[in-house]
C-alpha positions as CSV (number, residue, x, y, z in Angstrom):
1,M,-1.6,-2.1,40.4
2,P,-2.2,-2.0,36.6
3,R,-5.4,-3.6,35.3
4,S,-5.9,-6.3,32.8
5,M,-7.6,-5.5,29.5
6,T,-9.9,-8.5,29.7
7,G,-13.2,-8.5,31.6
8,Y,-16.8,-9.3,31.4
9,A,-20.0,-8.3,33.2
10,K,-23.7,-8.7,32.7
11,V,-26.2,-6.7,34.7
12,Q,-30.0,-7.0,34.5
13,K,-32.4,-4.6,36.3
14,I,-36.2,-4.4,36.4
15,F,-37.7,-1.0,37.0
16,E,-41.3,0.0,37.1
17,D,-41.6,0.5,33.4
18,Y,-38.5,-1.2,32.0
19,K,-36.5,-4.4,32.1
20,I,-32.9,-3.4,31.1
21,T,-30.0,-5.8,30.4
22,C,-26.5,-4.5,29.9
23,E,-23.6,-6.8,28.8
24,V,-20.0,-5.4,28.6
25,K,-17.0,-7.4,27.4
26,T,-13.4,-6.1,27.1
27,L,-10.5,-7.7,25.2
28,N,-6.9,-6.9,24.3
29,S,-6.2,-4.0,21.9
30,K,-3.4,-1.6,21.2
31,G,-5.7,1.4,21.8
32,L,-9.3,1.9,22.8
33,T,-12.1,0.8,20.5
34,I,-15.7,0.8,21.5
35,D,-18.6,-0.9,19.9
36,V,-22.1,-0.1,21.3
37,S,-25.3,-1.9,20.4
38,M,-28.7,-0.6,21.6
39,N,-32.4,-0.5,20.8
40,Y,-33.0,1.6,17.7
41,F,-34.9,4.3,19.6
42,L,-31.7,4.8,21.7
43,N,-29.4,5.4,18.7
44,S,-29.2,9.1,19.5
45,K,-27.6,8.1,22.9
46,E,-24.7,6.1,21.4
47,L,-22.2,8.9,21.9
48,D,-23.4,9.3,25.5
49,A,-22.8,5.6,26.1
50,I,-19.3,5.8,24.6
51,T,-18.5,8.8,26.8
52,K,-19.6,6.9,29.9
53,I,-17.4,3.9,28.9
54,K,-14.4,6.1,28.5
55,E,-14.8,7.3,32.1
56,Y,-14.0,3.7,33.2
57,I,-11.8,2.2,30.5
58,S,-8.9,3.8,28.7
59,R,-7.5,0.9,26.7
60,G,-8.8,-2.3,25.1
61,K,-11.6,-3.5,22.8
62,V,-14.9,-2.8,24.4
63,T,-18.2,-4.3,23.3
64,A,-21.3,-3.1,25.1
65,R,-24.9,-4.4,24.5
66,I,-27.7,-2.4,26.1
67,W,-31.2,-3.6,25.7
68,V,-34.4,-2.0,27.0
69,R,-37.7,-3.9,27.2
70,F,-40.9,-2.0,28.1
71,I,-43.0,-3.5,30.8
72,K,-45.9,-1.1,30.2
73,P,-47.8,-1.1,26.9
74,I,-46.4,1.0,24.2
75,Q,-48.3,2.3,21.2
76,V,-47.2,0.8,17.9
77,S,-47.8,2.4,14.4
78,V,-48.3,0.0,11.5
79,D,-47.3,0.9,7.9
80,Y,-50.2,-0.8,6.2
81,S,-49.0,0.3,2.8
82,L,-45.7,-1.4,3.3
83,L,-47.3,-4.5,4.6
84,K,-49.6,-4.6,1.6
85,T,-46.5,-4.4,-0.6
86,Y,-45.0,-7.3,1.2
87,Y,-48.2,-9.3,1.1
88,D,-48.5,-8.8,-2.7
89,A,-44.9,-9.8,-3.2
90,L,-45.3,-13.0,-1.1
91,S,-48.5,-13.8,-2.9
92,D,-46.7,-13.5,-6.3
93,I,-43.9,-15.7,-5.0
94,R,-46.4,-18.3,-3.8
95,E,-48.2,-18.4,-7.1
96,N,-45.1,-18.5,-9.3
97,L,-43.5,-21.2,-7.3
98,N,-46.7,-23.2,-6.8
99,I,-46.4,-23.1,-3.1
100,P,-49.7,-24.4,-1.5
101,M,-49.3,-22.6,1.8
102,P,-51.2,-19.3,1.9
103,V,-49.7,-16.0,3.0
104,S,-50.5,-15.6,6.7
105,L,-50.2,-12.9,9.4
106,E,-47.3,-14.8,10.8
107,H,-45.3,-14.2,7.6
108,L,-46.1,-10.4,7.7
109,L,-45.0,-10.0,11.3
110,T,-41.5,-10.9,10.3
111,F,-41.1,-7.6,8.5
112,R,-40.2,-5.5,11.5
113,D,-39.7,-2.3,9.5
114,A,-43.5,-2.1,9.0
115,F,-44.0,-1.7,12.8
116,Q,-42.7,1.3,14.8
117,F,-43.0,2.1,18.5
118,E,-44.4,5.5,19.1
119,I,-42.1,6.7,21.8
120,S,-41.9,10.4,22.8
121,N,-38.6,12.1,23.4
122,E,-39.4,12.3,27.1
123,E,-39.9,8.6,27.2
124,I,-36.6,8.0,25.3
125,E,-34.8,10.2,27.8
126,N,-36.3,8.5,30.8
127,A,-35.4,5.0,29.4
128,W,-31.9,6.2,28.7
129,Q,-31.3,7.5,32.2
130,H,-32.3,4.1,33.6
131,A,-30.1,2.3,30.9
132,K,-27.2,4.5,31.7
133,A,-27.4,3.6,35.4
134,V,-27.3,-0.1,34.4
135,L,-24.4,0.5,32.0
136,E,-22.4,2.2,34.8
137,E,-23.0,-0.7,37.2
138,S,-21.8,-3.1,34.5
139,L,-18.7,-1.0,33.9
140,I,-17.9,-1.0,37.7
141,E,-18.1,-4.8,37.6
142,V,-15.9,-5.0,34.6
143,V,-13.3,-2.8,36.2
144,K,-13.3,-4.9,39.3
145,E,-12.7,-8.0,37.3
146,R,-9.9,-6.3,35.3
147,K,-8.2,-5.3,38.6
148,I,-8.3,-8.8,39.9
149,E,-6.8,-10.2,36.7
150,G,-4.3,-7.3,36.7
151,E,-3.0,-8.2,40.2
152,K,-2.3,-11.8,39.0
153,L,-0.5,-10.5,35.9
154,T,1.5,-7.9,37.9
155,K,2.7,-10.6,40.2
156,D,4.1,-12.6,37.3
157,L,5.6,-9.5,35.7
158,V,7.4,-8.5,38.9
159,E,8.9,-12.0,39.1
160,M,10.2,-11.6,35.5
161,V,11.7,-8.2,36.3
162,E,13.5,-9.7,39.4
163,K,14.9,-12.5,37.2
164,M,16.1,-10.0,34.7
165,Q,17.7,-8.0,37.5
166,S,19.5,-11.1,38.7
167,I,20.9,-11.7,35.2
168,V,22.1,-8.0,35.0
169,D,23.8,-8.4,38.4
170,R,25.6,-11.6,37.3
171,I,26.7,-9.9,34.1
172,N,28.0,-7.0,36.1
173,E,30.1,-9.2,38.2
174,R,31.6,-10.9,35.2
175,A,32.0,-7.6,33.2
176,A,34.4,-6.3,35.9
177,E,37.0,-8.9,34.8
178,I,36.9,-7.9,31.1
179,P,40.1,-5.7,31.0
180,K,42.1,-8.2,32.9
181,V,41.0,-11.1,30.7
182,V,41.6,-9.1,27.5
183,A,45.1,-8.2,28.6
184,Q,45.9,-11.8,29.4
185,R,44.5,-13.0,26.0
186,I,46.6,-10.5,24.1
187,K,49.7,-11.4,26.0
188,T,49.2,-15.1,25.5
189,N,48.4,-14.7,21.8
190,T,51.4,-12.4,21.3
191,R,53.8,-14.8,22.9
192,E,52.5,-17.6,20.7
193,L,53.0,-15.5,17.5
194,L,56.3,-13.7,18.3
195,P,59.8,-15.2,18.9
196,D,60.9,-15.4,22.5
197,D,63.7,-12.9,22.0
198,I,61.4,-10.0,21.0
199,E,60.3,-7.9,24.0
200,L,56.8,-6.3,24.0
201,N,56.5,-2.5,23.8
202,R,54.6,-1.8,27.1
203,E,53.0,1.4,25.8
204,L,51.7,-0.3,22.6
205,F,50.6,-3.3,24.6
206,E,48.6,-1.1,27.0
207,S,47.1,0.9,24.1
208,A,45.9,-2.4,22.5
209,V,44.4,-3.7,25.7
210,A,42.6,-0.4,26.3
211,L,41.2,-0.4,22.7
212,I,39.9,-3.9,22.8
213,A,38.6,-3.6,26.3
214,D,36.8,-0.4,25.3
215,R,35.1,-2.2,22.4
216,A,34.0,-5.0,24.8
217,D,33.0,-2.6,27.6
218,I,29.3,-3.1,28.5
219,R,29.1,-0.9,31.6
220,E,26.9,1.7,29.9
221,E,24.4,-1.0,28.8
222,L,24.3,-2.4,32.3
223,V,23.7,1.0,33.8
224,R,20.8,1.6,31.4
225,L,19.4,-1.9,32.1
226,D,19.4,-1.1,35.9
227,S,17.6,2.2,35.2
228,H,15.0,0.5,32.9
229,L,14.3,-2.2,35.4
230,K,13.9,0.3,38.2
231,R,11.5,2.3,36.1
232,T,9.6,-0.9,35.2
233,R,9.1,-1.7,39.0
234,E,7.8,1.8,39.5
235,L,5.2,1.4,36.7
236,L,4.1,-1.9,38.0
237,S,3.3,-0.3,41.3
238,K,1.1,2.4,39.8
239,D,-2.7,2.2,39.9
240,E,-3.1,3.7,36.4
241,P,-2.8,2.6,32.7
242,V,0.8,1.9,32.0
243,G,0.7,-0.7,29.2
244,D,2.0,1.5,26.5
245,M,5.0,2.7,28.6
246,L,5.8,-0.9,29.7
247,N,5.8,-1.9,26.0
248,F,8.2,0.9,25.2
249,I,10.6,0.1,28.1
250,S,10.6,-3.6,27.2
251,Q,11.9,-2.7,23.8
252,E,14.7,-0.6,25.3
253,I,15.6,-3.5,27.7
254,L,15.7,-5.9,24.7
255,R,18.0,-3.4,22.8
256,E,20.5,-3.4,25.7
257,F,20.6,-7.2,25.9
258,N,21.2,-7.3,22.1
259,T,24.1,-4.8,22.4
260,I,25.6,-6.9,25.2
261,L,25.4,-10.0,23.0
262,S,27.2,-8.2,20.2
263,K,30.0,-7.0,22.5
264,S,30.3,-10.2,24.5
265,R,33.7,-11.8,24.9
266,F,32.7,-14.4,27.4
267,T,30.5,-17.5,26.9
268,D,28.7,-17.0,30.2
269,I,27.9,-13.4,29.5
270,T,26.5,-14.5,26.1
271,N,24.4,-17.1,27.9
272,F,23.1,-14.6,30.4
273,A,22.2,-12.1,27.7
274,L,20.3,-14.8,25.8
275,E,18.4,-15.7,29.0
276,G,17.6,-12.0,29.4
277,K,16.3,-11.8,25.9
278,Y,14.0,-14.8,26.5
279,L,12.6,-13.2,29.7
280,V,12.0,-10.0,27.8
281,S,10.0,-11.9,25.1
282,Q,7.9,-13.5,27.9
283,F,7.5,-10.1,29.5
284,K,6.3,-8.4,26.3
285,E,3.8,-11.2,25.7
286,Q,2.3,-10.7,29.1
287,I,2.1,-6.9,29.0
288,M,0.0,-7.1,25.9
289,N,-2.9,-7.7,28.3
290,I,-2.1,-4.7,30.6
291,E,-4.2,-1.6,30.3
């Protein structure tokens, strides 16, 4: 069955040297947009993370947060020149504003750009391999959640399709009576307008009936609706991304109902077509959440 585009997962793992947390959230979107947030020393791995996400998700807005904390001690380099600049600036501010509080180490520690972890490329690669494994586990959990939600959505969508099919069947039954009703209306109207002693020209009468009946003929629209609804059922049974195709077909279904409305000669057919349009609007709203 198709999957929903909404999902959430958070996985935390503790390894010998690292504590890694990965949080993945997915929302509705027309296409696929991915936003990845990681430690600065993993910035070079952003494209790798995006590639991994694309293996599991093809549509939706994906936000992934990957955070690595070192359990073992890591060497830190201090930019004393930069800290001295910050210290002097803070001291000037304190003096100019008559602030009694002295500049302390606590204040200087807030300037994180003065402190850099000294991490080797080998260490970065090792940390990334562990982080990637946690990311993959998070993606698996997200996909599971999207499948569960997708099953619920699909059940509702199938019910809507069956209701639309029922409407099409009822219109079909009524549409078969169009030529007979058109002939009767023309005959009745003609008798009301013409004197009793004037006899109708049978050939002209049949031509008029055929012309008006042809303009009111909705058989082609009904055949296309049957075809579209059949295709919709097929798509809803597939275990693959079908959201874009469902959106396209729903537009075609709506077009056919609109055409039937414009051709309608019967109040009940008009009401059926309006009901069909309402169902299509509900259907389109629901498929916005299908991958």
